[in-house]
MDAnalysis code that builds the backbone (N, CA, C; Angstrom):
import MDAnalysis as mda
import numpy as np

u = mda.Universe.empty(141, n_residues=47, atom_resindex=np.repeat(np.arange(47), 3), trajectory=True)
u.add_TopologyAttr("name", ["N", "CA", "C"] * 47)
u.add_TopologyAttr("resid", np.arange(1, 48))
u.add_TopologyAttr("resname", ["MET", "ILE", "TYR", "LYS", "PHE", "MET", "PHE", "THR", "GLY", "SER", "ARG", "LEU", "ARG", "VAL", "ALA", "VAL", "TYR", "ALA", "ASN", "SER", "LEU", "ASN", "GLU", "ALA", "LEU", "THR", "ARG", "LEU", "PRO", "LYS", "SER", "HIS", "HIS", "ARG", "PRO", "ALA", "LEU", "VAL", "SER", "ARG", "VAL", "LYS", "GLY", "ALA", "CYS", "TYR", "ALA"])
u.atoms.positions = np.array([
    [107.465, 87.555, 98.963],
    [107.609, 89.098, 98.737],
    [107.671, 89.593, 100.160],
    [107.988, 90.995, 100.276],
    [108.100, 91.788, 101.401],
    [107.126, 92.848, 101.154],
    [105.824, 93.216, 101.887],
    [105.082, 94.246, 101.861],
    [105.395, 95.071, 103.013],
    [105.254, 96.209, 102.637],
    [105.629, 97.308, 103.677],
    [104.383, 97.996, 103.938],
    [103.881, 98.398, 104.968],
    [102.721, 99.025, 105.551],
    [102.994, 100.281, 106.400],
    [102.165, 101.365, 106.443],
    [102.188, 102.235, 107.271],
    [100.733, 102.368, 107.669],
    [100.579, 102.445, 109.195],
    [99.189, 102.855, 109.692],
    [98.783, 104.182, 109.666],
    [97.599, 104.489, 109.294],
    [96.963, 105.722, 109.203],
    [96.874, 105.956, 110.526],
    [96.928, 107.317, 111.112],
    [96.570, 108.037, 112.254],
    [97.764, 107.910, 113.280],
    [98.807, 106.966, 112.928],
    [100.166, 106.812, 113.597],
    [101.274, 106.841, 112.717],
    [102.481, 106.684, 113.271],
    [103.781, 106.901, 112.492],
    [104.246, 105.451, 112.326],
    [103.461, 104.407, 112.835],
    [103.955, 102.982, 112.574],
    [104.139, 102.313, 111.384],
    [105.387, 101.961, 111.002],
    [105.498, 101.056, 109.718],
    [105.968, 99.747, 110.108],
    [105.581, 98.837, 109.101],
    [105.717, 97.563, 109.350],
    [106.169, 96.786, 108.047],
    [107.156, 96.068, 108.123],
    [107.292, 95.298, 106.970],
    [107.242, 93.708, 107.429],
    [106.489, 92.970, 106.270],
    [106.146, 91.629, 106.559],
    [106.262, 90.826, 105.463],
    [107.029, 89.645, 105.603],
    [107.486, 88.854, 104.632],
    [106.294, 87.560, 104.339],
    [105.570, 87.605, 103.195],
    [104.584, 86.728, 103.000],
    [104.326, 86.536, 101.608],
    [103.615, 85.434, 101.364],
    [103.604, 84.839, 99.734],
    [102.446, 85.559, 99.206],
    [101.509, 86.260, 99.825],
    [100.097, 87.024, 99.373],
    [100.082, 88.068, 100.123],
    [99.129, 89.059, 99.648],
    [98.855, 90.200, 100.325],
    [97.898, 89.662, 101.390],
    [96.836, 88.839, 101.276],
    [96.122, 88.405, 102.337],
    [96.834, 87.839, 103.533],
    [98.110, 86.892, 103.242],
    [98.718, 86.387, 104.277],
    [99.579, 87.539, 104.972],
    [99.972, 88.694, 104.236],
    [100.537, 89.614, 104.887],
    [99.660, 90.358, 105.924],
    [98.494, 90.744, 105.215],
    [97.311, 91.291, 106.266],
    [97.203, 90.565, 107.570],
    [97.194, 89.254, 107.522],
    [96.576, 88.602, 108.719],
    [97.960, 88.396, 109.485],
    [99.077, 88.886, 109.074],
    [100.471, 88.741, 109.934],
    [100.643, 90.114, 110.637],
    [99.778, 91.212, 110.081],
    [100.160, 92.613, 110.824],
    [99.374, 92.420, 112.392],
    [99.939, 93.240, 112.965],
    [99.743, 93.386, 114.549],
    [98.118, 94.177, 114.513],
    [97.232, 93.726, 115.528],
    [96.198, 94.191, 115.670],
    [96.256, 95.684, 116.147],
    [95.459, 96.657, 115.321],
    [95.286, 97.966, 115.503],
    [94.109, 98.402, 115.262],
    [93.760, 99.596, 115.878],
    [92.687, 100.490, 115.736],
    [92.715, 101.324, 114.254],
    [93.877, 101.518, 114.088],
    [94.195, 102.142, 112.638],
    [94.203, 101.314, 111.592],
    [93.847, 101.839, 110.542],
    [93.832, 100.982, 109.406],
    [95.252, 101.066, 108.522],
    [95.732, 99.719, 108.205],
    [97.006, 100.002, 107.616],
    [96.909, 100.251, 105.977],
    [97.917, 100.935, 105.620],
    [97.589, 101.177, 103.973],
    [99.057, 100.502, 103.628],
    [98.937, 99.836, 102.419],
    [100.005, 99.434, 101.629],
    [101.041, 100.287, 101.126],
    [102.343, 100.242, 101.349],
    [103.168, 101.495, 100.960],
    [103.833, 100.884, 99.594],
    [104.230, 99.699, 99.830],
    [105.162, 99.252, 98.699],
    [105.358, 97.492, 98.741],
    [105.653, 97.014, 97.650],
    [105.748, 95.491, 97.616],
    [107.040, 95.189, 96.944],
    [107.918, 94.415, 97.644],
    [109.258, 94.354, 97.195],
    [109.318, 92.632, 96.978],
    [109.585, 92.492, 95.409],
    [109.790, 91.025, 95.015],
    [110.902, 90.903, 94.846],
    [111.524, 89.551, 95.419],
    [112.910, 88.904, 95.396],
    [113.957, 89.726, 95.999],
    [113.666, 90.394, 97.142],
    [114.605, 91.053, 97.807],
    [115.539, 89.914, 98.659],
    [116.700, 90.314, 98.833],
    [117.607, 89.441, 99.672],
    [118.286, 90.384, 100.598],
    [118.239, 90.125, 101.880],
    [118.764, 90.774, 103.023],
    [119.899, 89.943, 103.868],
    [120.928, 90.464, 104.111],
    [121.955, 89.678, 104.826],
    [121.648, 90.072, 106.162],
])
């Protein structure tokens, strides 16, 4: 699945491919701002 996050306090948006939400959270860059989950896309295929 693709998890899309937006960091509070900044305009940084990150999309992460992971099997679970916990795995996606560990793959996020370290930041002082807390990430908010925006969306979860299942079965997406990008070329």
